[in-house]
C-alpha positions as CSV (number, residue, x, y, z in Angstrom):
1,X,20.7,32.6,3.3
2,X,21.9,32.9,-0.3
3,X,19.3,32.7,-3.1
4,X,21.7,30.4,-4.9
5,X,21.9,27.9,-2.0
6,X,19.9,24.9,-3.3
7,X,19.3,21.5,-1.7
8,X,19.6,18.3,-3.7
9,X,16.6,16.1,-3.6
10,X,19.0,13.3,-2.4
11,X,20.0,15.3,0.7
12,X,19.4,13.4,3.9
13,X,19.8,14.1,7.6
14,X,22.5,11.7,8.6
15,X,23.6,10.3,11.9
16,X,24.9,7.0,13.3
17,X,23.5,4.4,10.9
18,X,20.5,6.4,9.8
19,X,19.6,8.7,6.9
20,X,16.3,10.6,6.9
21,X,15.1,12.0,3.6
22,X,13.6,15.4,3.4
23,X,10.1,16.6,2.2
24,X,9.8,18.9,-0.8
25,X,11.2,22.3,0.0
26,X,11.2,25.5,-2.0
27,X,15.0,25.4,-2.1
28,X,15.0,21.8,-3.4
29,X,15.5,20.6,-7.0
30,X,13.0,17.7,-6.7
31,X,11.6,17.9,-10.2
32,X,12.4,15.2,-12.6
33,X,14.9,16.1,-15.3
34,X,12.8,17.3,-18.3
35,X,13.0,15.5,-21.6
36,X,13.5,17.4,-24.8
37,X,12.8,20.7,-23.3
38,X,9.6,19.6,-21.5
39,X,8.4,21.0,-18.2
40,X,9.9,19.7,-15.0
41,X,7.5,17.6,-12.9
42,X,7.4,16.2,-9.4
43,X,8.0,12.5,-8.9
44,X,4.9,10.3,-9.1
45,X,4.4,7.6,-6.5
46,X,2.4,4.4,-6.8
47,X,0.9,2.0,-4.2
48,X,-1.1,-1.2,-4.5
49,X,-3.5,-2.2,-1.7
50,X,-5.4,-5.5,-1.6
51,X,-7.9,-7.1,0.6
52,X,-9.3,-10.6,0.3
53,X,-12.8,-12.0,-0.2
54,X,-14.5,-9.2,-2.2
55,X,-17.5,-7.2,-1.4
56,X,-21.3,-7.1,-1.4
57,X,-21.8,-5.6,-4.9
58,X,-25.1,-4.0,-3.8
59,X,-23.2,-1.6,-1.6
60,X,-20.2,-1.0,-3.8
61,X,-21.2,0.1,-7.3
62,X,-22.7,3.6,-7.5
63,X,-26.1,4.3,-9.0
64,X,-25.9,6.2,-12.3
65,X,-29.1,8.1,-11.3
66,X,-28.6,11.9,-11.0
67,X,-28.1,13.0,-7.4
68,X,-27.9,9.4,-6.1
69,X,-26.0,8.9,-2.8
70,X,-22.8,6.9,-2.7
71,X,-23.2,3.3,-1.8
72,X,-22.5,2.5,1.9
73,X,-19.1,0.9,1.4
74,X,-17.8,4.0,-0.4
75,X,-19.3,6.6,1.9
76,X,-16.1,7.0,4.1
77,X,-14.5,8.4,0.9
78,X,-17.3,10.9,0.2
79,X,-15.1,14.1,0.7
80,X,-12.4,12.5,-1.5
81,X,-14.5,11.3,-4.5
82,X,-13.1,14.1,-6.7
83,X,-9.7,12.4,-6.4
84,X,-11.0,8.9,-6.9
85,X,-11.8,6.7,-10.0
86,X,-14.2,3.8,-9.5
87,X,-13.3,1.3,-12.2
88,X,-15.9,-1.3,-13.2
89,X,-15.6,-4.3,-15.4
90,X,-11.9,-5.1,-14.8
91,X,-11.0,-8.8,-14.7
92,X,-7.9,-10.9,-13.8
93,X,-8.1,-14.0,-16.0
94,X,-5.0,-15.6,-14.4
95,X,-7.0,-15.9,-11.1
96,X,-9.7,-18.2,-12.6
97,X,-9.6,-21.9,-12.0
98,X,-9.4,-23.2,-15.5
99,X,-7.7,-26.7,-15.6
100,X,-6.4,-26.1,-12.0
101,X,-9.8,-26.2,-10.3
102,X,-10.1,-25.0,-6.7
103,X,-7.8,-22.6,-5.1
104,X,-9.3,-19.1,-5.6
105,X,-7.8,-17.7,-2.4
106,X,-4.3,-18.5,-3.3
107,X,-4.9,-17.2,-6.8
108,X,-6.6,-14.0,-5.6
109,X,-3.4,-12.8,-3.9
110,X,-0.7,-14.6,-6.0
111,X,-2.0,-13.3,-9.4
112,X,-3.2,-9.9,-8.3
113,X,-0.1,-7.9,-9.3
114,X,1.5,-10.4,-11.7
115,X,-1.3,-11.4,-14.1
116,X,0.4,-14.8,-14.5
117,X,-1.0,-18.3,-13.9
118,X,0.4,-19.9,-10.8
119,X,2.0,-23.3,-10.8
120,X,-0.3,-25.4,-8.7
121,X,2.0,-26.9,-6.0
122,X,2.4,-26.9,-2.3
123,X,6.1,-27.8,-2.5
124,X,9.2,-25.8,-3.1
125,X,8.7,-25.5,-6.8
126,X,6.5,-22.5,-6.7
127,X,6.3,-20.4,-9.9
128,X,4.5,-17.1,-10.6
129,X,5.6,-14.0,-12.4
130,X,7.3,-10.7,-11.5
131,X,4.7,-8.3,-10.0
132,X,4.1,-4.9,-11.4
133,X,5.5,-3.1,-8.3
134,X,8.8,-5.0,-8.7
135,X,9.0,-4.3,-12.4
136,X,8.8,-0.6,-11.4
137,X,11.3,-1.0,-8.6
138,X,13.8,-2.5,-11.0
139,X,13.3,0.5,-13.4
140,X,12.9,3.5,-11.1
141,X,13.9,2.3,-7.7
142,X,17.5,3.5,-8.1
143,X,16.2,7.1,-7.6
144,X,15.3,6.5,-3.9
145,X,16.8,5.0,-0.7
146,X,14.5,2.0,-1.0
147,X,13.5,0.6,-4.4
148,X,10.1,-0.4,-2.8
149,X,8.4,-1.2,0.5
150,X,6.1,-4.1,1.2
151,X,3.7,-3.8,4.1
152,X,1.1,-6.2,5.5
153,X,-1.3,-6.7,8.4
154,X,-1.0,-10.5,8.4
155,X,2.3,-12.4,8.2
156,X,3.6,-14.3,5.2
157,X,4.5,-18.0,4.8
158,X,6.9,-19.6,2.4
159,X,5.5,-23.0,2.1
160,X,2.8,-25.5,3.2
161,X,-0.6,-26.1,1.7
162,X,-2.9,-23.1,2.3
163,X,-5.6,-23.6,-0.3
164,X,-6.5,-26.8,-2.3
165,X,-3.0,-27.8,-3.2
166,X,-1.6,-24.3,-3.6
167,X,1.4,-23.2,-1.6
168,X,0.9,-20.7,1.2
169,X,3.5,-18.5,-0.6
170,X,0.8,-17.6,-3.1
171,X,-2.0,-16.8,-0.6
172,X,0.2,-14.7,1.7
173,X,2.3,-12.7,-0.8
174,X,1.4,-10.4,-3.7
175,X,4.8,-8.8,-4.4
176,X,7.2,-11.0,-6.4
177,X,10.7,-10.1,-7.4
178,X,11.0,-13.2,-9.5
179,X,8.8,-16.1,-10.5
180,X,10.1,-18.1,-7.6
181,X,10.8,-15.4,-4.9
182,X,8.1,-13.3,-3.2
183,X,9.3,-10.2,-1.5
184,X,9.5,-10.3,2.3
185,X,6.8,-8.1,3.8
186,X,6.8,-6.0,7.0
187,X,4.0,-6.5,9.5
188,X,5.8,-4.8,12.4
189,X,5.4,-1.0,12.3
190,X,8.7,-0.4,14.1
191,X,10.6,-2.5,11.6
192,X,8.9,-0.8,8.6
193,X,9.6,2.6,10.1
194,X,13.3,1.8,10.7
195,X,13.7,0.3,7.2
196,X,12.8,3.6,5.6
197,X,15.6,5.4,7.3
198,X,18.5,2.9,7.5
199,X,21.7,4.4,6.0
200,X,22.5,1.9,3.2
201,X,26.1,3.1,3.3
202,X,26.6,2.3,7.0
203,X,28.8,-0.5,8.1
204,X,27.5,-3.5,10.0
205,X,29.0,-2.2,13.2
206,X,27.5,1.3,12.7
207,X,24.1,-0.3,12.1
208,X,24.4,-2.3,15.2
209,X,25.4,0.8,17.2
210,X,22.4,2.7,15.8
211,X,20.1,-0.1,16.8
212,X,21.4,-0.1,20.3
213,X,21.2,3.7,20.6
214,X,17.6,3.6,19.4
215,X,16.6,1.5,22.4
216,X,16.8,4.7,24.4
217,X,16.7,7.5,21.9
218,X,14.5,8.9,19.1
219,X,15.6,8.5,15.5
220,X,15.7,12.3,15.3
221,X,18.2,12.5,18.2
222,X,20.7,10.7,16.0
223,X,20.4,13.4,13.3
224,X,20.1,16.4,15.6
225,X,23.4,18.0,14.5
226,X,22.7,17.6,10.8
227,X,19.1,18.9,11.2
228,X,20.4,22.0,13.1
229,X,23.0,22.7,10.5
230,X,20.4,22.4,7.6
231,X,17.9,24.6,9.3
232,X,20.4,27.4,9.5
233,X,20.4,27.6,5.7
234,X,16.6,27.4,5.2
235,X,14.3,30.3,4.5
236,X,11.2,31.0,6.6
237,X,8.7,28.8,4.7
238,X,11.1,25.9,4.4
239,X,12.1,26.2,8.1
240,X,8.5,26.0,9.1
241,X,7.9,23.0,6.8
242,X,10.9,21.2,8.2
243,X,9.6,21.8,11.8
244,X,6.2,20.3,10.8
245,X,7.8,17.4,9.1
246,X,10.1,16.5,12.0
247,X,7.3,17.0,14.5
248,X,5.0,14.6,12.6
249,X,7.9,12.1,12.3
250,X,8.5,12.3,16.1
251,X,4.8,11.8,16.8
252,X,4.6,8.7,14.6
253,X,7.8,7.3,16.1
254,X,6.3,7.8,19.6
255,X,3.1,6.0,18.7
256,X,5.1,3.1,17.3
257,X,7.3,3.0,20.4
258,X,4.2,3.0,22.7
259,X,2.8,-0.1,20.9
260,X,6.2,-1.8,20.9
261,X,6.5,-1.4,24.6
262,X,3.0,-2.6,25.7
263,X,1.6,-6.0,26.3
264,X,-1.9,-6.3,25.1
265,X,-2.3,-10.0,26.2
266,X,-5.3,-11.9,25.0
267,X,-7.4,-8.9,23.8
268,X,-9.4,-8.0,20.7
269,X,-8.4,-10.1,17.7
270,X,-6.5,-12.8,19.8
271,X,-9.4,-15.1,20.7
272,X,-9.4,-18.2,18.5
273,X,-12.8,-19.3,17.1
274,X,-13.0,-22.4,14.9
275,X,-9.3,-22.2,14.3
276,X,-9.6,-18.7,12.7
277,X,-8.4,-16.4,15.5
278,X,-5.2,-14.5,15.5
279,X,-2.5,-14.2,18.2
280,X,-1.2,-10.6,18.1
281,X,2.6,-10.6,18.6
282,X,4.3,-8.0,20.7
283,X,4.9,-4.7,18.8
284,X,1.7,-5.3,16.6
285,X,-1.4,-3.1,17.4
286,X,-4.2,-5.1,18.8
287,X,-6.9,-3.9,16.4
288,X,-6.9,-4.1,12.6
289,X,-7.6,-0.3,12.2
290,X,-4.9,0.8,14.6
291,X,-2.4,-1.4,12.7
292,X,-3.6,-0.3,9.3
293,X,-3.5,3.4,10.2
294,X,0.1,3.1,11.4
295,X,1.1,1.4,8.2
296,X,-0.7,4.1,6.1
297,X,1.2,6.7,8.1
298,X,4.5,5.0,7.4
299,X,3.6,4.8,3.7
300,X,2.7,8.5,3.6
301,X,6.0,9.3,5.3
302,X,7.9,7.1,2.8
303,X,6.3,9.0,-0.1
304,X,6.8,12.5,1.5
305,X,10.5,11.9,2.3
306,X,11.1,10.2,-1.1
307,X,12.4,7.2,0.7
308,X,10.6,5.2,-1.9
309,X,8.1,5.8,-4.7
310,X,6.6,2.3,-4.8
311,X,4.7,0.5,-2.1
312,X,2.4,-2.5,-1.6
313,X,0.1,-3.1,1.3
314,X,-1.8,-6.4,2.0
315,X,-4.8,-5.5,4.2
316,X,-5.5,-9.3,4.6
317,X,-4.0,-12.5,3.3
318,X,-5.9,-14.6,0.8
319,X,-8.9,-16.4,2.4
320,X,-8.2,-14.5,5.6
321,X,-10.1,-16.0,8.6
322,X,-9.6,-12.9,10.8
323,X,-12.4,-12.0,13.2
324,X,-13.0,-8.3,13.8
325,X,-14.0,-8.4,17.5
326,X,-13.5,-4.7,17.8
327,X,-16.5,-4.0,15.6
328,X,-18.6,-6.8,17.0
329,X,-17.8,-9.5,14.5
330,X,-16.7,-12.8,16.0
331,X,-16.9,-15.0,13.0
332,X,-14.0,-15.4,10.6
333,X,-14.0,-13.3,7.5
334,X,-13.6,-16.3,5.2
335,X,-16.6,-18.1,6.8
336,X,-18.7,-15.0,6.3
337,X,-17.7,-14.7,2.7
338,X,-19.5,-18.0,1.9
339,X,-22.7,-16.2,2.6
340,X,-25.1,-18.1,0.4
341,X,-27.3,-15.0,0.2
342,X,-27.7,-14.9,4.0
343,X,-28.5,-11.2,4.9
344,X,-26.9,-11.4,8.3
345,X,-23.6,-12.6,6.8
346,X,-23.8,-10.1,4.0
347,X,-24.3,-7.3,6.5
348,X,-21.2,-8.4,8.4
349,X,-19.2,-8.4,5.1
350,X,-20.4,-4.9,4.4
351,X,-19.4,-3.9,7.9
352,X,-15.8,-5.2,7.4
353,X,-15.6,-3.5,4.0
354,X,-16.6,-0.2,5.5
355,X,-14.2,-0.7,8.4
356,X,-11.3,-1.2,5.9
357,X,-12.5,1.8,3.8
358,X,-12.4,4.1,6.8
359,X,-8.7,3.5,7.1
360,X,-8.2,4.1,3.3
361,X,-10.0,7.4,3.8
362,X,-7.6,8.1,6.7
363,X,-4.7,7.6,4.3
364,X,-6.2,9.9,1.7
365,X,-6.7,12.6,4.4
366,X,-3.1,12.3,5.3
367,X,-1.8,12.7,1.8
368,X,-4.2,15.5,1.0
369,X,-2.9,17.4,4.0
370,X,0.7,17.3,2.8
371,X,1.5,20.2,0.5
372,X,3.8,19.5,-2.4
373,X,4.6,22.1,-5.0
374,X,1.4,23.8,-6.0
375,X,-0.8,20.9,-4.9
376,X,-0.7,18.1,-2.5
377,X,1.1,14.8,-2.2
378,X,-2.1,13.0,-3.2
379,X,-2.0,14.8,-6.5
380,X,1.3,13.1,-7.2
381,X,0.2,9.6,-6.3
382,X,-1.6,6.7,-7.9
383,X,-3.2,4.5,-5.3
384,X,-4.9,1.3,-6.4
385,X,-7.2,-0.2,-3.8
386,X,-9.1,-3.4,-4.6
387,X,-9.8,-7.1,-4.3
388,X,-9.0,-9.8,-6.8
389,X,-12.3,-11.5,-5.9
390,X,-15.6,-9.8,-6.7
391,X,-18.2,-11.8,-4.6
392,X,-16.7,-14.0,-2.0
393,X,-19.5,-16.6,-2.4
394,X,-19.0,-17.0,-6.1
395,X,-15.2,-16.6,-6.1
396,X,-15.4,-14.7,-9.3
397,X,-12.5,-12.7,-10.7
398,X,-14.3,-10.4,-13.1
399,X,-16.0,-7.1,-12.5
400,X,-13.5,-6.6,-9.6
401,X,-14.0,-3.9,-7.0
402,X,-11.1,-1.5,-7.9
403,X,-10.5,2.1,-7.0
404,X,-7.7,4.4,-8.2
405,X,-7.1,7.4,-6.0
406,X,-4.8,10.3,-6.8
407,X,-4.1,12.2,-10.0
408,X,-0.8,10.8,-11.1
409,X,0.9,14.2,-11.4
410,X,-2.0,15.5,-13.4
411,X,-2.2,12.6,-15.8
412,X,-5.5,11.0,-14.4
413,X,-9.0,12.4,-14.8
414,X,-10.4,11.6,-11.4
415,X,-13.9,11.9,-9.9
416,X,-15.7,9.5,-12.1
417,X,-17.3,6.1,-12.1
418,X,-16.3,4.1,-15.2
419,X,-18.9,1.3,-15.5
420,X,-17.3,-0.7,-18.2
421,X,-13.5,-0.3,-18.5
422,X,-12.1,-1.0,-22.0
423,X,-9.5,-3.5,-20.9
424,X,-8.5,-5.8,-18.0
425,X,-6.6,-5.4,-14.8
426,X,-3.2,-5.8,-16.4
427,X,-4.0,-3.1,-19.0
428,X,-4.5,-0.8,-16.0
429,X,-1.0,-1.8,-14.8
430,X,0.4,-0.9,-18.2
431,X,-1.2,2.5,-17.9
432,X,0.2,3.1,-14.4
433,X,3.6,1.9,-15.4
434,X,3.7,4.4,-18.3
435,X,2.9,7.2,-15.8
436,X,5.9,6.2,-13.8
437,X,8.1,6.4,-17.0
438,X,8.1,2.7,-17.7
439,X,6.6,1.8,-21.0
440,X,6.3,-1.8,-22.3
441,X,4.0,-3.5,-24.8
442,X,2.7,-6.2,-22.5
443,X,2.4,-7.2,-18.9
444,X,0.7,-10.4,-17.7
445,X,-2.3,-10.7,-20.1
446,X,-2.4,-6.9,-20.6
447,X,-1.7,-5.8,-24.2
448,X,-2.5,-2.1,-24.1
449,X,-2.7,0.8,-21.7
450,X,-6.2,1.1,-20.2
451,X,-7.6,4.2,-21.9
452,X,-10.2,5.0,-19.2
453,X,-7.9,7.0,-16.9
454,X,-8.2,10.2,-19.0
């Protein structure tokens, strides 16, 4: 191998209708072009994750006492706390009722990433704002195969009345490409996986042939010749890294195929109770955690392969009525959130929050285990994890439970609890946007970059 043989970061393994991006290799010029003689840097990725209905504050906010244990809801993250910021005091004013009255579950999702007041309608005349992820996708999405990817556990709806006169489009979507158009979101792991690696330059007939071939073959089978040719030009370290990358991809693809081919029938999560059960379609894992972990794996692969640098993941829809049978909870989440101080209901809310947090910890484990440059993939990520309701019983949109994991390429001082942030949720978005190279004076009701990240 020649020392001068370098790989472009845009190199992909290509086959019939597919294009698989590569992980960071020693021979790859992945660093961003330096400005005015500055140092090169690896690309920063950003993801926004949201769950509905808030938390039990008593088990979320840490004690400031020296040596105090983490609150129960955060304990799954214990080994990752050096890479996490706990941000207290953030508010999303656009989610409050004001003159529009009831409808907090539509507003909790609809306003989460836009910071804009929703037009209260259950008709076709929906109106929101452009979400922060899509502002970023428009600015930096051209660098990757996909400008962004939108994932979800529960499906979306484009119309109907889901909450007190608000369209279902608001409560089931948080990513908006325009004020009138939410982004379609992927709930099927196989569809999400294939979307990452579709060759955008392929003709319709090539794409159809690829889809037919993949009924009986692995995605990697279609790029075998390209992969073999590339490996012949790689050094020892890069060759081993490519083997590990392709092995992990094949393992993930196999897990997805196993789920796509099975029929779970009426199992966990499918029993309807008081109209709040869920029927699990074919190809969708039967438990929330199995589904979430697959989606987190797909997101990690998207970031590792530089297929996209921008992602959203809806862990639940607004006002979700999902029952978590797999952890012994048969009541709908929304019913439980109206707890009225009942300790049994609060205990179940905490149990759901911990269950969700265990999957977020799984995601951080995954990113921390992927070496990138002199650090890890997690070092080059900004992962916002939160809810746009604080306490589900009060439906408040202040002092929101918000975490920020990752170091943003070294621009974030992690491992802290900031009790009173000096700004609001949209100020946080301005700070994250700037770290992606997109600076603007305002966003939603944000007017400055949140200063608490450093």
